[in-house]
N, CA, C, O and the ligand as a Tripos MOL2 file, in Angstrom:
@<TRIPOS>MOLECULE
protein
  301   299    76     0     0
PROTEIN
NO_CHARGES

@<TRIPOS>ATOM
      1 N         142.0370  128.3210   88.1680 N.3       1 MET1
      2 CA        142.1840  126.8900   88.3540 C.3       1 MET1
      3 C         143.5980  126.4450   88.0230 C.2       1 MET1
      4 O         144.0020  126.4730   86.8610 O.2       1 MET1
      5 N         144.3460  126.0390   89.0220 N.am      2 PRO2
      6 CA        145.7640  125.6950   88.8320 C.3       2 PRO2
      7 C         145.9320  124.4530   87.9710 C.2       2 PRO2
      8 O         145.5650  123.3400   88.3470 O.2       2 PRO2
      9 N         146.5050  124.6990   86.7990 N.am      3 LYS3
     10 CA        146.8380  123.5970   85.8690 C.3       3 LYS3
     11 C         145.8170  122.4470   85.9110 C.2       3 LYS3
     12 O         146.1630  121.2760   86.0680 O.2       3 LYS3
     13 N         144.6230  122.8170   85.7700 N.am      4 GLY4
     14 CA        143.5800  121.7810   85.8480 C.3       4 GLY4
     15 C         143.5940  120.8900   84.6240 C.2       4 GLY4
     16 O         143.5800  121.3670   83.4890 O.2       4 GLY4
     17 N         143.6200  119.6470   84.8580 N.am      5 ASP5
     18 CA        143.6180  118.6940   83.7340 C.3       5 ASP5
     19 C         142.3070  117.9070   83.6850 C.2       5 ASP5
     20 O         142.2000  116.8730   83.0260 O.2       5 ASP5
     21 N         141.3330  118.4240   84.3940 N.am      6 GLY6
     22 CA        140.0500  117.7210   84.3320 C.3       6 GLY6
     23 C         139.6780  117.0740   85.6460 C.2       6 GLY6
     24 O         138.5030  116.8200   85.9090 O.2       6 GLY6
     25 N         140.6640  116.8100   86.4640 N.am      7 THR7
     26 CA        140.3600  116.1360   87.7240 C.3       7 THR7
     27 C         139.7310  117.0720   88.7480 C.2       7 THR7
     28 O         138.8590  116.6790   89.5230 O.2       7 THR7
     29 N         140.2080  118.3550   88.7310 N.am      8 GLY8
     30 CA        139.6430  119.3000   89.6740 C.3       8 GLY8
     31 C         140.2480  119.1420   91.0410 C.2       8 GLY8
     32 O         141.0710  118.2530   91.2560 O.2       8 GLY8
     33 N         139.8480  120.0080   91.9940 N.am      9 PRO9
     34 CA        140.4000  119.9610   93.3610 C.3       9 PRO9
     35 C         140.0960  118.6300   94.0570 C.2       9 PRO9
     36 O         140.9770  118.0440   94.6860 O.2       9 PRO9
     37 N         138.9210  118.1790   93.9510 N.am     10 ASN10
     38 CA        138.5890  116.8850   94.5650 C.3      10 ASN10
     39 C         138.3670  115.8500   93.4710 C.2      10 ASN10
     40 O         137.3080  115.7780   92.8470 O.2      10 ASN10
     41 N         139.3900  115.0670   93.2680 N.am     11 GLY11
     42 CA        139.3510  114.0970   92.1610 C.3      11 GLY11
     43 C         138.2650  113.0560   92.3360 C.2      11 GLY11
     44 O         137.6330  112.6260   91.3720 O.2      11 GLY11
     45 N         138.0630  112.6680   93.5470 N.am     12 MET12
     46 CA        137.0900  111.5930   93.7740 C.3      12 MET12
     47 C         135.6690  112.0510   93.4630 C.2      12 MET12
     48 O         134.8270  111.2920   92.9830 O.2      12 MET12
     49 N         135.4460  113.3310   93.7620 N.am     13 GLY13
     50 CA        134.0920  113.8260   93.5540 C.3      13 GLY13
     51 C         133.6940  113.8040   92.0930 C.2      13 GLY13
     52 O         132.5770  113.4210   91.7460 O.2      13 GLY13
     53 N         134.6200  114.2200   91.2380 N.am     14 SER14
     54 CA        134.2770  114.2720   89.8280 C.3      14 SER14
     55 C         134.3550  112.8860   89.1880 C.2      14 SER14
     56 O         133.7720  112.6310   88.1340 O.2      14 SER14
     57 N         135.0810  112.0150   89.8490 N.am     15 LYS15
     58 CA        135.2820  110.6970   89.2490 C.3      15 LYS15
     59 C         134.0650  109.7910   89.4880 C.2      15 LYS15
     60 O         133.6830  108.9850   88.6400 O.2      15 LYS15
     61 N         133.4900  109.9540   90.6500 N.am     16 SER16
     62 CA        132.3570  109.0840   90.9610 C.3      16 SER16
     63 C         131.0720  109.6770   90.3960 C.2      16 SER16
     64 O         130.3890  110.4680   91.0460 O.2      16 SER16
     65 N         130.7730  109.2830   89.2050 N.am     17 GLY17
     66 CA        129.5620  109.7970   88.5800 C.3      17 GLY17
     67 C         128.4700  108.7600   88.5510 C.2      17 GLY17
     68 O         127.5260  108.8630   87.7680 O.2      17 GLY17
     69 N         128.5930  107.7650   89.3970 N.am     18 PHE18
     70 CA        127.6060  106.6660   89.3520 C.3      18 PHE18
     71 C         126.2570  107.1020   89.9010 C.2      18 PHE18
     72 O         125.2440  106.4250   89.7250 O.2      18 PHE18
     73 N         126.2700  108.2590   90.5760 N.am     19 GLY19
     74 CA        125.0150  108.7060   91.1820 C.3      19 GLY19
     75 C         123.9260  108.9450   90.1610 C.2      19 GLY19
     76 O         122.7490  108.6840   90.4110 O.2      19 GLY19
     77 N         124.3340  109.4420   89.0100 N.am     20 LYS20
     78 CA        123.3020  109.7140   88.0130 C.3      20 LYS20
     79 C         123.5830  109.0490   86.6750 C.2      20 LYS20
     80 O         122.7820  109.1210   85.7430 O.2      20 LYS20
     81 N         124.7270  108.4060   86.6020 N.am     21 GLY21
     82 CA        125.1050  107.8000   85.3200 C.3      21 GLY21
     83 C         124.3740  106.4950   85.0640 C.2      21 GLY21
     84 O         123.9790  106.2100   83.9340 O.2      21 GLY21
     85 N         124.1940  105.7070   86.1070 N.am     22 GLN22
     86 CA        123.5780  104.4010   85.9020 C.3      22 GLN22
     87 C         122.1010  104.4290   86.2590 C.2      22 GLN22
     88 O         121.6700  105.0830   87.2090 O.2      22 GLN22
     89 N         121.3810  103.7250   85.4940 N.am     23 ALA23
     90 CA        119.9520  103.6250   85.7870 C.3      23 ALA23
     91 C         119.7410  102.6070   86.9060 C.2      23 ALA23
     92 O         120.4880  101.6340   87.0010 O.2      23 ALA23
     93 N         118.7640  102.8140   87.7280 N.am     24 PRO24
     94 CA        118.4940  101.8550   88.8160 C.3      24 PRO24
     95 C         118.0970  100.4910   88.2740 C.2      24 PRO24
     96 O         117.2700  100.3620   87.3710 O.2      24 PRO24
     97 N         118.7140   99.4970   88.8540 N.am     25 GLN25
     98 CA        118.4130   98.1450   88.3830 C.3      25 GLN25
     99 C         117.6540   97.3700   89.4510 C.2      25 GLN25
    100 O         117.7870   97.6280   90.6470 O.2      25 GLN25
    101 N         116.8810   96.4460   89.0010 N.am     26 GLY26
    102 CA        116.1700   95.5920   89.9430 C.3      26 GLY26
    103 C         114.9340   96.2470   90.5260 C.2      26 GLY26
    104 O         114.2900   95.6810   91.4100 O.2      26 GLY26
    105 N         114.6000   97.4180   90.0480 N.am     27 GLY27
    106 CA        113.4330   98.0980   90.5930 C.3      27 GLY27
    107 C         112.1360   97.4240   90.1730 C.2      27 GLY27
    108 O         111.1810   97.3480   90.9460 O.2      27 GLY27
    109 N         112.1140   96.9410   88.9440 N.am     28 ARG28
    110 CA        110.8760   96.3470   88.4480 C.3      28 ARG28
    111 C         110.8820   94.8260   88.5090 C.2      28 ARG28
    112 O         109.8320   94.1830   88.5070 O.2      28 ARG28
    113 N         112.0550   94.2800   88.5620 N.am     29 GLY29
    114 CA        112.1440   92.8220   88.4860 C.3      29 GLY29
    115 C         111.4590   92.1130   89.6390 C.2      29 GLY29
    116 O         110.9720   90.9930   89.4900 O.2      29 GLY29
    117 N         111.4240   92.7630   90.7770 N.am     30 ARG30
    118 CA        110.8790   92.0900   91.9470 C.3      30 ARG30
    119 C         109.3520   92.1050   91.9710 C.2      30 ARG30
    120 O         108.7270   91.3170   92.6810 O.2      30 ARG30
    121 N         108.7730   92.9850   91.2110 N.am     31 MET31
    122 CA        107.3250   93.1200   91.2510 C.3      31 MET31
    123 C         106.6260   91.8330   90.8210 C.2      31 MET31
    124 O         105.6630   91.3920   91.4490 O.2      31 MET31
    125 N         107.1280   91.2430   89.7410 N.am     32 SER32
    126 CA        106.4540   90.0670   89.1980 C.3      32 SER32
    127 C         106.5310   88.8950   90.1740 C.2      32 SER32
    128 O         105.6470   88.0380   90.1920 O.2      32 SER32
    129 N         107.5600   88.8600   90.9620 N.am     33 GLY33
    130 CA        107.7050   87.7250   91.8650 C.3      33 GLY33
    131 C         106.8000   87.8180   93.0810 C.2      33 GLY33
    132 O         106.5560   86.8160   93.7550 O.2      33 GLY33
    133 N         106.3080   88.9990   93.3620 N.am     34 SER34
    134 CA        105.5140   89.1660   94.5640 C.3      34 SER34
    135 C         104.0160   89.0280   94.2970 C.2      34 SER34
    136 O         103.2040   89.1560   95.2130 O.2      34 SER34
    137 N         103.6580   88.7680   93.0510 N.am     35 VAL35
    138 CA        102.2370   88.6250   92.7350 C.3      35 VAL35
    139 C         101.7170   87.3280   93.3310 C.2      35 VAL35
    140 O         102.2820   86.2570   93.1100 O.2      35 VAL35
    141 N         100.6560   87.4350   94.0750 N.am     36 SER36
    142 CA        100.1200   86.2490   94.7250 C.3      36 SER36
    143 C          99.5150   85.3100   93.7030 C.2      36 SER36
    144 O          98.7210   85.7190   92.8570 O.2      36 SER36
    145 N          99.8890   84.0790   93.7890 N.am     37 GLY37
    146 CA         99.3530   83.1040   92.8370 C.3      37 GLY37
    147 C         100.2740   82.8940   91.6630 C.2      37 GLY37
    148 O         100.3850   81.7810   91.1490 O.2      37 GLY37
    149 N         100.9340   83.9460   91.2340 N.am     38 GLY38
    150 CA        101.8650   83.8060   90.1400 C.3      38 GLY38
    151 C         101.1490   83.6790   88.8180 C.2      38 GLY38
    152 O          99.9210   83.7540   88.7750 O.2      38 GLY38
    153 N         101.8700   83.4930   87.7580 N.am     39 PRO39
    154 CA        101.2770   83.3900   86.4250 C.3      39 PRO39
    155 C         100.4250   82.1390   86.2660 C.2      39 PRO39
    156 O          99.4630   82.1280   85.4990 O.2      39 PRO39
    157 N         100.7760   81.1080   86.9780 N.am     40 SER40
    158 CA        100.0040   79.8800   86.8780 C.3      40 SER40
    159 C          99.3560   79.5750   88.2210 C.2      40 SER40
    160 O          99.9520   79.7810   89.2780 O.2      40 SER40
    161 N          98.1570   79.0930   88.1610 N.am     41 GLY41
    162 CA         97.4790   78.7910   89.4090 C.3      41 GLY41
    163 C          96.2890   77.8960   89.1210 C.2      41 GLY41
    164 O          96.0320   77.5210   87.9770 O.2      41 GLY41
    165 N          95.5870   77.5710   90.1530 N.am     42 ASN42
    166 CA         94.4280   76.7260   89.9970 C.3      42 ASN42
    167 C          93.1820   77.4440   90.4780 C.2      42 ASN42
    168 O          93.2130   78.2630   91.3960 O.2      42 ASN42
    169 N          92.0960   77.1070   89.8260 N.am     43 CYS43
    170 CA         90.8130   77.5630   90.3080 C.3      43 CYS43
    171 C          90.1940   76.4030   91.0800 C.2      43 CYS43
    172 O          90.2470   75.2500   90.6540 O.2      43 CYS43
    173 N          89.6190   76.7330   92.2030 N.am     44 VAL44
    174 CA         89.0390   75.6860   93.0300 C.3      44 VAL44
    175 C          87.5760   76.0100   93.3060 C.2      44 VAL44
    176 O          87.1960   77.1660   93.4900 O.2      44 VAL44
    177 N          86.7860   74.9760   93.3270 N.am     45 CYS45
    178 CA         85.3840   75.1500   93.6350 C.3      45 CYS45
    179 C          85.1980   75.1120   95.1520 C.2      45 CYS45
    180 O          85.5750   74.1340   95.7980 O.2      45 CYS45
    181 N          84.6300   76.1530   95.7100 N.am     46 PRO46
    182 CA         84.4510   76.1890   97.1620 C.3      46 PRO46
    183 C          83.3740   75.2240   97.6360 C.2      46 PRO46
    184 O          83.2610   74.9470   98.8300 O.2      46 PRO46
    185 N          82.5950   74.7190   96.7100 N.am     47 ASN47
    186 CA         81.4880   73.8580   97.0910 C.3      47 ASN47
    187 C          81.9020   72.3920   97.1390 C.2      47 ASN47
    188 O          81.7130   71.7110   98.1470 O.2      47 ASN47
    189 N          82.4630   71.9250   96.0440 N.am     48 CYS48
    190 CA         82.7970   70.5030   95.9810 C.3      48 CYS48
    191 C          84.2970   70.2560   95.9990 C.2      48 CYS48
    192 O          84.7390   69.1110   96.0980 O.2      48 CYS48
    193 N          85.0570   71.2950   95.9060 N.am     49 GLY49
    194 CA         86.4970   71.1320   96.0000 C.3      49 GLY49
    195 C          87.1710   70.7960   94.6880 C.2      49 GLY49
    196 O          88.3800   70.5650   94.6440 O.2      49 GLY49
    197 N          86.4000   70.7680   93.6280 N.am     50 HIS50
    198 CA         87.0120   70.4880   92.3170 C.3      50 HIS50
    199 C          87.9490   71.6230   91.9430 C.2      50 HIS50
    200 O          87.6120   72.7960   92.1000 O.2      50 HIS50
    201 N          89.1030   71.2750   91.4580 N.am     51 ASN51
    202 CA         90.0060   72.3310   90.9940 C.3      51 ASN51
    203 C          90.5650   71.9860   89.6350 C.2      51 ASN51
    204 O          90.7580   70.8190   89.2920 O.2      51 ASN51
    205 N          90.8130   73.0070   88.8870 N.am     52 GLU52
    206 CA         91.3970   72.8300   87.5660 C.3      52 GLU52
    207 C          92.3170   74.0010   87.2790 C.2      52 GLU52
    208 O          92.2870   75.0210   87.9670 O.2      52 GLU52
    209 N          93.1240   73.8390   86.2620 N.am     53 SER53
    210 CA         94.1320   74.8570   85.9890 C.3      53 SER53
    211 C          93.4750   76.1650   85.5860 C.2      53 SER53
    212 O          92.4890   76.1960   84.8500 O.2      53 SER53
    213 N          94.0330   77.2010   86.0730 N.am     54 HIS54
    214 CA         93.5030   78.5240   85.7900 C.3      54 HIS54
    215 C          93.8780   78.9440   84.3850 C.2      54 HIS54
    216 O          95.0460   78.8780   84.0000 O.2      54 HIS54
    217 N          92.9050   79.3680   83.6300 N.am     55 LEU55
    218 CA         93.1740   79.8250   82.2810 C.3      55 LEU55
    219 C          93.5460   81.2940   82.3070 C.2      55 LEU55
    220 O          92.9710   82.1020   83.0370 O.2      55 LEU55
    221 N          94.5050   81.5980   81.5000 N.am     56 ARG56
    222 CA         94.9930   82.9730   81.4700 C.3      56 ARG56
    223 C          93.9420   83.8910   80.8360 C.2      56 ARG56
    224 O          93.3770   83.5820   79.7870 O.2      56 ARG56
    225 N          93.7050   84.9880   81.4760 N.am     57 GLY57
    226 CA         92.7460   85.9550   80.9650 C.3      57 GLY57
    227 C          91.3160   85.6210   81.3230 C.2      57 GLY57
    228 O          90.3840   86.3300   80.9400 O.2      57 GLY57
    229 N          91.1480   84.5410   82.0580 N.am     58 GLN58
    230 CA         89.7950   84.1640   82.4750 C.3      58 GLN58
    231 C          89.7930   83.9790   83.9920 C.2      58 GLN58
    232 O          90.2340   82.9500   84.5050 O.2      58 GLN58
    233 N          89.2980   84.9720   84.6880 N.am     59 PRO59
    234 CA         89.3190   84.8890   86.1450 C.3      59 PRO59
    235 C          88.5330   83.6990   86.6640 C.2      59 PRO59
    236 O          87.5190   83.2950   86.0960 O.2      59 PRO59
    237 N          89.0260   83.1610   87.7420 N.am     60 CYS60
    238 CA         88.3720   81.9920   88.3200 C.3      60 CYS60
    239 C          86.9490   82.3140   88.7700 C.2      60 CYS60
    240 O          86.0450   81.4850   88.6610 O.2      60 CYS60
    241 N          86.7720   83.5130   89.2670 N.am     61 ASN61
    242 CA         85.4470   83.8410   89.7940 C.3      61 ASN61
    243 C          84.4300   84.1000   88.6850 C.2      61 ASN61
    244 O          83.2810   84.4510   88.9530 O.2      61 ASN61
    245 N          84.8640   83.9230   87.4430 N.am     62 GLN62
    246 CA         83.9140   84.0170   86.3390 C.3      62 GLN62
    247 C          83.7120   82.6610   85.6760 C.2      62 GLN62
    248 O          83.1150   82.5560   84.6040 O.2      62 GLN62
    249 N          84.2120   81.6500   86.3240 N.am     63 ARG63
    250 CA         84.0660   80.2980   85.7830 C.3      63 ARG63
    251 C          83.1710   79.4850   86.6950 C.2      63 ARG63
    252 O          83.1140   79.6800   87.9090 O.2      63 ARG63
    253 N          82.4880   78.5820   86.0610 N.am     64 GLN64
    254 CA         81.6280   77.7210   86.8500 C.3      64 GLN64
    255 C          82.2660   76.3520   86.9840 C.2      64 GLN64
    256 O          82.9320   75.8560   86.0750 O.2      64 GLN64
    257 N          82.0480   75.7740   88.1150 N.am     65 CYS65
    258 CA         82.5190   74.4190   88.3350 C.3      65 CYS65
    259 C          81.7720   73.4700   87.4040 C.2      65 CYS65
    260 O          80.5430   73.5180   87.3480 O.2      65 CYS65
    261 N          82.4670   72.6230   86.6820 N.am     66 PRO66
    262 CA         81.8140   71.7030   85.7480 C.3      66 PRO66
    263 C          80.9750   70.6420   86.4460 C.2      66 PRO66
    264 O          80.1770   69.9590   85.8060 O.2      66 PRO66
    265 N          81.1470   70.5050   87.7130 N.am     67 LYS67
    266 CA         80.4270   69.4760   88.4560 C.3      67 LYS67
    267 C          79.1660   70.0070   89.1210 C.2      67 LYS67
    268 O          78.0980   69.3990   89.0610 O.2      67 LYS67
    269 N          79.3260   71.1570   89.7520 N.am     68 CYS68
    270 CA         78.1870   71.6580   90.5180 C.3      68 CYS68
    271 C          77.7890   73.0760   90.1190 C.2      68 CYS68
    272 O          76.9060   73.6750   90.7310 O.2      68 CYS68
    273 N          78.4360   73.5990   89.1060 N.am     69 SER69
    274 CA         78.0920   74.9230   88.5610 C.3      69 SER69
    275 C          78.2310   76.0400   89.5770 C.2      69 SER69
    276 O          77.6210   77.1000   89.4350 O.2      69 SER69
    277 N          79.0170   75.8060   90.5760 N.am     70 THR70
    278 CA         79.2990   76.8850   91.5190 C.3      70 THR70
    279 C          80.4450   77.7430   90.9920 C.2      70 THR70
    280 O          81.3980   77.2330   90.4030 O.2      70 THR70
    281 N          80.3410   79.0110   91.2050 N.am     71 MET71
    282 CA         81.4170   79.8870   90.7790 C.3      71 MET71
    283 C          82.7030   79.5100   91.5180 C.2      71 MET71
    284 O          82.7250   79.3520   92.7390 O.2      71 MET71
    285 N          83.7420   79.3760   90.7510 N.am     72 MET72
    286 CA         84.9970   78.9330   91.3390 C.3      72 MET72
    287 C          85.7920   80.1170   91.8620 C.2      72 MET72
    288 O          85.5830   81.2610   91.4580 O.2      72 MET72
    289 N          86.6760   79.8220   92.7390 N.am     73 THR73
    290 CA         87.5430   80.8630   93.2880 C.3      73 THR73
    291 C          88.9890   80.5020   93.0250 C.2      73 THR73
    292 O          89.3190   79.3500   92.7420 O.2      73 THR73
    293 N          89.8070   81.4590   93.1200 N.am     74 ARG74
    294 CA         91.2140   81.2090   92.8530 C.3      74 ARG74
    295 C          91.8680   80.5500   94.0490 C.2      74 ARG74
    296 O          91.6610   80.9300   95.2010 O.2      74 ARG74
    297 N          92.6360   79.5850   93.7380 N.am     75 ASN75
    298 CA         93.3090   78.8500   94.8070 C.3      75 ASN75
    299 C          94.6080   79.5320   95.1780 C.2      75 ASN75
    300 O          95.3220   79.0610   96.0630 O.2      75 ASN75
    301 ZN         82.0010   72.2280   92.3330 Zn       76 ZN76
@<TRIPOS>BOND
     1     1     2 1
     2     2     3 1
     3     3     4 2
     4     3     5 am
     5     5     6 1
     6     6     7 1
     7     7     8 2
     8     7     9 am
     9     9    10 1
    10    10    11 1
    11    11    12 2
    12    11    13 am
    13    13    14 1
    14    14    15 1
    15    15    16 2
    16    15    17 am
    17    17    18 1
    18    18    19 1
    19    19    20 2
    20    19    21 am
    21    21    22 1
    22    22    23 1
    23    23    24 2
    24    23    25 am
    25    25    26 1
    26    26    27 1
    27    27    28 2
    28    27    29 am
    29    29    30 1
    30    30    31 1
    31    31    32 2
    32    31    33 am
    33    33    34 1
    34    34    35 1
    35    35    36 2
    36    35    37 am
    37    37    38 1
    38    38    39 1
    39    39    40 2
    40    39    41 am
    41    41    42 1
    42    42    43 1
    43    43    44 2
    44    43    45 am
    45    45    46 1
    46    46    47 1
    47    47    48 2
    48    47    49 am
    49    49    50 1
    50    50    51 1
    51    51    52 2
    52    51    53 am
    53    53    54 1
    54    54    55 1
    55    55    56 2
    56    55    57 am
    57    57    58 1
    58    58    59 1
    59    59    60 2
    60    59    61 am
    61    61    62 1
    62    62    63 1
    63    63    64 2
    64    63    65 am
    65    65    66 1
    66    66    67 1
    67    67    68 2
    68    67    69 am
    69    69    70 1
    70    70    71 1
    71    71    72 2
    72    71    73 am
    73    73    74 1
    74    74    75 1
    75    75    76 2
    76    75    77 am
    77    77    78 1
    78    78    79 1
    79    79    80 2
    80    79    81 am
    81    81    82 1
    82    82    83 1
    83    83    84 2
    84    83    85 am
    85    85    86 1
    86    86    87 1
    87    87    88 2
    88    87    89 am
    89    89    90 1
    90    90    91 1
    91    91    92 2
    92    91    93 am
    93    93    94 1
    94    94    95 1
    95    95    96 2
    96    95    97 am
    97    97    98 1
    98    98    99 1
    99    99   100 2
   100    99   101 am
   101   101   102 1
   102   102   103 1
   103   103   104 2
   104   103   105 am
   105   105   106 1
   106   106   107 1
   107   107   108 2
   108   107   109 am
   109   109   110 1
   110   110   111 1
   111   111   112 2
   112   111   113 am
   113   113   114 1
   114   114   115 1
   115   115   116 2
   116   115   117 am
   117   117   118 1
   118   118   119 1
   119   119   120 2
   120   119   121 am
   121   121   122 1
   122   122   123 1
   123   123   124 2
   124   123   125 am
   125   125   126 1
   126   126   127 1
   127   127   128 2
   128   127   129 am
   129   129   130 1
   130   130   131 1
   131   131   132 2
   132   131   133 am
   133   133   134 1
   134   134   135 1
   135   135   136 2
   136   135   137 am
   137   137   138 1
   138   138   139 1
   139   139   140 2
   140   139   141 am
   141   141   142 1
   142   142   143 1
   143   143   144 2
   144   143   145 am
   145   145   146 1
   146   146   147 1
   147   147   148 2
   148   147   149 am
   149   149   150 1
   150   150   151 1
   151   151   152 2
   152   151   153 am
   153   153   154 1
   154   154   155 1
   155   155   156 2
   156   155   157 am
   157   157   158 1
   158   158   159 1
   159   159   160 2
   160   159   161 am
   161   161   162 1
   162   162   163 1
   163   163   164 2
   164   163   165 am
   165   165   166 1
   166   166   167 1
   167   167   168 2
   168   167   169 am
   169   169   170 1
   170   170   171 1
   171   171   172 2
   172   171   173 am
   173   173   174 1
   174   174   175 1
   175   175   176 2
   176   175   177 am
   177   177   178 1
   178   178   179 1
   179   179   180 2
   180   179   181 am
   181   181   182 1
   182   182   183 1
   183   183   184 2
   184   183   185 am
   185   185   186 1
   186   186   187 1
   187   187   188 2
   188   187   189 am
   189   189   190 1
   190   190   191 1
   191   191   192 2
   192   191   193 am
   193   193   194 1
   194   194   195 1
   195   195   196 2
   196   195   197 am
   197   197   198 1
   198   198   199 1
   199   199   200 2
   200   199   201 am
   201   201   202 1
   202   202   203 1
   203   203   204 2
   204   203   205 am
   205   205   206 1
   206   206   207 1
   207   207   208 2
   208   207   209 am
   209   209   210 1
   210   210   211 1
   211   211   212 2
   212   211   213 am
   213   213   214 1
   214   214   215 1
   215   215   216 2
   216   215   217 am
   217   217   218 1
   218   218   219 1
   219   219   220 2
   220   219   221 am
   221   221   222 1
   222   222   223 1
   223   223   224 2
   224   223   225 am
   225   225   226 1
   226   226   227 1
   227   227   228 2
   228   227   229 am
   229   229   230 1
   230   230   231 1
   231   231   232 2
   232   231   233 am
   233   233   234 1
   234   234   235 1
   235   235   236 2
   236   235   237 am
   237   237   238 1
   238   238   239 1
   239   239   240 2
   240   239   241 am
   241   241   242 1
   242   242   243 1
   243   243   244 2
   244   243   245 am
   245   245   246 1
   246   246   247 1
   247   247   248 2
   248   247   249 am
   249   249   250 1
   250   250   251 1
   251   251   252 2
   252   251   253 am
   253   253   254 1
   254   254   255 1
   255   255   256 2
   256   255   257 am
   257   257   258 1
   258   258   259 1
   259   259   260 2
   260   259   261 am
   261   261   262 1
   262   262   263 1
   263   263   264 2
   264   263   265 am
   265   265   266 1
   266   266   267 1
   267   267   268 2
   268   267   269 am
   269   269   270 1
   270   270   271 1
   271   271   272 2
   272   271   273 am
   273   273   274 1
   274   274   275 1
   275   275   276 2
   276   275   277 am
   277   277   278 1
   278   278   279 1
   279   279   280 2
   280   279   281 am
   281   281   282 1
   282   282   283 1
   283   283   284 2
   284   283   285 am
   285   285   286 1
   286   286   287 1
   287   287   288 2
   288   287   289 am
   289   289   290 1
   290   290   291 1
   291   291   292 2
   292   291   293 am
   293   293   294 1
   294   294   295 1
   295   295   296 2
   296   295   297 am
   297   297   298 1
   298   298   299 1
   299   299   300 2
@<TRIPOS>SUBSTRUCTURE
     1 MET1         2 RESIDUE 1 A MET
     2 PRO2         6 RESIDUE 1 A PRO
     3 LYS3        10 RESIDUE 1 A LYS
     4 GLY4        14 RESIDUE 1 A GLY
     5 ASP5        18 RESIDUE 1 A ASP
     6 GLY6        22 RESIDUE 1 A GLY
     7 THR7        26 RESIDUE 1 A THR
     8 GLY8        30 RESIDUE 1 A GLY
     9 PRO9        34 RESIDUE 1 A PRO
    10 ASN10       38 RESIDUE 1 A ASN
    11 GLY11       42 RESIDUE 1 A GLY
    12 MET12       46 RESIDUE 1 A MET
    13 GLY13       50 RESIDUE 1 A GLY
    14 SER14       54 RESIDUE 1 A SER
    15 LYS15       58 RESIDUE 1 A LYS
    16 SER16       62 RESIDUE 1 A SER
    17 GLY17       66 RESIDUE 1 A GLY
    18 PHE18       70 RESIDUE 1 A PHE
    19 GLY19       74 RESIDUE 1 A GLY
    20 LYS20       78 RESIDUE 1 A LYS
    21 GLY21       82 RESIDUE 1 A GLY
    22 GLN22       86 RESIDUE 1 A GLN
    23 ALA23       90 RESIDUE 1 A ALA
    24 PRO24       94 RESIDUE 1 A PRO
    25 GLN25       98 RESIDUE 1 A GLN
    26 GLY26      102 RESIDUE 1 A GLY
    27 GLY27      106 RESIDUE 1 A GLY
    28 ARG28      110 RESIDUE 1 A ARG
    29 GLY29      114 RESIDUE 1 A GLY
    30 ARG30      118 RESIDUE 1 A ARG
    31 MET31      122 RESIDUE 1 A MET
    32 SER32      126 RESIDUE 1 A SER
    33 GLY33      130 RESIDUE 1 A GLY
    34 SER34      134 RESIDUE 1 A SER
    35 VAL35      138 RESIDUE 1 A VAL
    36 SER36      142 RESIDUE 1 A SER
    37 GLY37      146 RESIDUE 1 A GLY
    38 GLY38      150 RESIDUE 1 A GLY
    39 PRO39      154 RESIDUE 1 A PRO
    40 SER40      158 RESIDUE 1 A SER
    41 GLY41      162 RESIDUE 1 A GLY
    42 ASN42      166 RESIDUE 1 A ASN
    43 CYS43      170 RESIDUE 1 A CYS
    44 VAL44      174 RESIDUE 1 A VAL
    45 CYS45      178 RESIDUE 1 A CYS
    46 PRO46      182 RESIDUE 1 A PRO
    47 ASN47      186 RESIDUE 1 A ASN
    48 CYS48      190 RESIDUE 1 A CYS
    49 GLY49      194 RESIDUE 1 A GLY
    50 HIS50      198 RESIDUE 1 A HIS
    51 ASN51      202 RESIDUE 1 A ASN
    52 GLU52      206 RESIDUE 1 A GLU
    53 SER53      210 RESIDUE 1 A SER
    54 HIS54      214 RESIDUE 1 A HIS
    55 LEU55      218 RESIDUE 1 A LEU
    56 ARG56      222 RESIDUE 1 A ARG
    57 GLY57      226 RESIDUE 1 A GLY
    58 GLN58      230 RESIDUE 1 A GLN
    59 PRO59      234 RESIDUE 1 A PRO
    60 CYS60      238 RESIDUE 1 A CYS
    61 ASN61      242 RESIDUE 1 A ASN
    62 GLN62      246 RESIDUE 1 A GLN
    63 ARG63      250 RESIDUE 1 A ARG
    64 GLN64      254 RESIDUE 1 A GLN
    65 CYS65      258 RESIDUE 1 A CYS
    66 PRO66      262 RESIDUE 1 A PRO
    67 LYS67      266 RESIDUE 1 A LYS
    68 CYS68      270 RESIDUE 1 A CYS
    69 SER69      274 RESIDUE 1 A SER
    70 THR70      278 RESIDUE 1 A THR
    71 MET71      282 RESIDUE 1 A MET
    72 MET72      286 RESIDUE 1 A MET
    73 THR73      290 RESIDUE 1 A THR
    74 ARG74      294 RESIDUE 1 A ARG
    75 ASN75      298 RESIDUE 1 A ASN
    76 ZN76       301 GROUP 0 **** ****
């Protein structure tokens, strides 16, 4: 290796180490935005049309409409 100072024959090749040096960004960030309904939503009664705010951790289809006791669906 002729007087190699670290650069090597092809300087650009050894210099561009971004292929494995950086972690991929934005791979997970987009997932949350594509969820249908999002973090907040409403539950709607298919029978009478009553809707109320969706409670977190409580699926709409497990709630009853306070007016007609019909199982609500997610809006
Ligand atoms: Zn109802």
